[in-house]
Every structure is written in structure tokens, then in C-alpha cells.
TIBABA-179579 format. One record per residue (C-alpha): z, y, x; residue in one letter. Coordinates in steps of 0.2 Angstrom, whole numbers, plus 5000, padded with zeros to 4 digits. Example, Ala and Ser with C-alpha at 12.3 -4.5 7.8 and 13.67 -1.06 7.14 Angstrom:
<atoms>
503949785062a;503649955068s;
</atoms>
This chain:
<atoms>
405256405573m;404556585573k;402956515580r;402756385566g;402956525553i;401556625561i;400456465563l;400856425545k;400156585537f;398656585549e;398156415544l;398456435526l;397556595526e;396056515535r;395856375523i;396156495508k;397656405502f;397756465483p;399656445480y;401056565483d;402356425485d;402256275496i;403856195490g;405256135500g;405256025515y;405955845517v;406455755533d;404955645538a;406055495541n;406655505523l;404955495516l;404555345527i;406255245525n;406955305508h;408655255514k;410255275504g;410855255486k;409955405480k;408255325484f;408655155476a;407455185461k;406055245473k;406255085483r;406154985468a;404655075461s;403755055478i;404154865478r;403354865460h;401854955467f;401654835481e;401854685470e;400554755458s;399254795472f;399554665486p;397954715495r;398354905495w;397754995510q;398055175517y;396755235529e;396255395537e;394855495528i;393355485539v;391455495537g;391355315530s;392555345515n;392555535513i;391455515498d;392655395490l;394055525492a;392955655485f;392555545470d;394455525468t;394655715467e;393255725454k;394055595443r;395755685445w;394955845440q;394155755425g;395855735417v;396855885424n;396656075423l;396056145440v;395756335442t;394256405451d;395256455466d;395956275467e;394156205466k;393556315480q;395056275491f;394756085488i;392956105493l;393356205508s;394656065514v;393355925511f;392056025521r;393256045535r;393655855534l;391855815534h;391355925548d;392955885558n;393056065562n;394956085558e;396055995570q;397556025561n;396955935545l;397255745541f;396755655526g;397255485520g;396555375506i;397555245496l;396555095489t;396854935480d;395754845493g;394154925486k;394455065473n;395355225477s;397055245469l;397455415477g;397255525492y;398155655502s;397655795514v;398955875526t;398956015539a;400056015554q;400856185555l;401756175572d;402456045583d;403655975571v;403056035554t;401655985542a;401256025524v;400455915511i;399056025505l;398255905492i;398955745484m;398055655470r;398455495461a;397155435448v;398155295441k;399855295432e;400755155441v;402555145445s;402755185464g;401055255467l;401655435471n;403055365482s;401855255492v;400755405494l;402155515501y;402755365512r;401055325519e;400655505522t;402255525532a;401955365542r;400155415546a;400755595551l;402155525562t;400855415571q;399755565574q;401255685579v;402655575585p;403855725586q;403555775568l;405255815559e;404855885542r;403555885529i;403356025516y;402855935501l;401656065495g;401356115477v;400955945470g;399555925458g;399855845441s;401555865432s;401955695438v;401555745456d;402655895455i;404055795446q;404055665460n;404055805474r;405455885466n;406455725466s;406455725485y;407055905486l;
</atoms>
């Protein structure tokens, strides 16, 4: 794990991560499966989301949809307070995603079939650990944040099959932070 801690600080420093705290971590399988009595409400909210948006999709942020993800960020910033450091960080992350020059970054966008509902960007810190750097949801729909967490974890474990834990990052809006804290 010592190697992972060193990588974590190097990566976060390289992308100028503007936060002091990256939150606690959760077992990747927990985010994917939501097993157990404790997560009954989350499973119900996920079912509600899936019924409300039967054509939802989660796909990797690539050249063809990066503008949609960035527009989602602009919409999110239009209703939430974002510091200058956070704005610079987000621009840096999007540049790296666009230029594909940071192999440790992975972005995913959640749509209702054509419109963006939210997105996430993660970074792999070491062989078994990743951190959610940015997670934004632009609609207030039951289950949306839980689906974003689940699909982000699914996508990451497909990219990195040995992934064990995911730091949930700092959240974004108070809803994101509240949802993150419910997993911890």
C-alpha cells in the first residue's frame, strides 16, 4: 500500500487536486451490488431511477461526447458555488481527458438516451485503488447519484479487474456529499 500512497499524492499533485480531503473509501463490489439490508433504500431508489429513465446509458467520455460532459459541468456550475481553484482543476481534468494524456484518468457520462444527467471522472491511484475526482448530477431524481456511483464502479472494474476500493472523493453538491457519506 505504501506504493499506492506515493502514487496518490503524485497524481493528485500533478492534476492540482484542490481539496485537502478525498473522503473515505468503499469496497468496489459494494458500490456495484448494494447488497444487504443497509442498502435496501439505495436499491429501491436505483429501481425508481431505472423506471423513470428506461433508456439510460453510461458510457466512457471520449472525443465524441466530451463536449456533452463539459456542458453538463457548465450547467452544474450555473446552480452551484465553485471556487476558482475548483474551476482550474476541472479545466485541467477535461484537457487531460480530451488530449488523452493521463492514462490514470477515466470519465463516464450518464444520459437518458440523448441528454446528460450527470458524469464522473476517476483516477486510478494504484493497482487496487481509485478515487472519484469529480461527480456531477444535474437533475434531482431519486437514485441518480447511486446509479452514477454504481456505474462508475462497474466501468472501473472493467478497466481494472483487480480493483478493490474506491475513494469517494469530495463530492460536489451537498446532495453528492450526503450520498457519499451514506456509503461511509
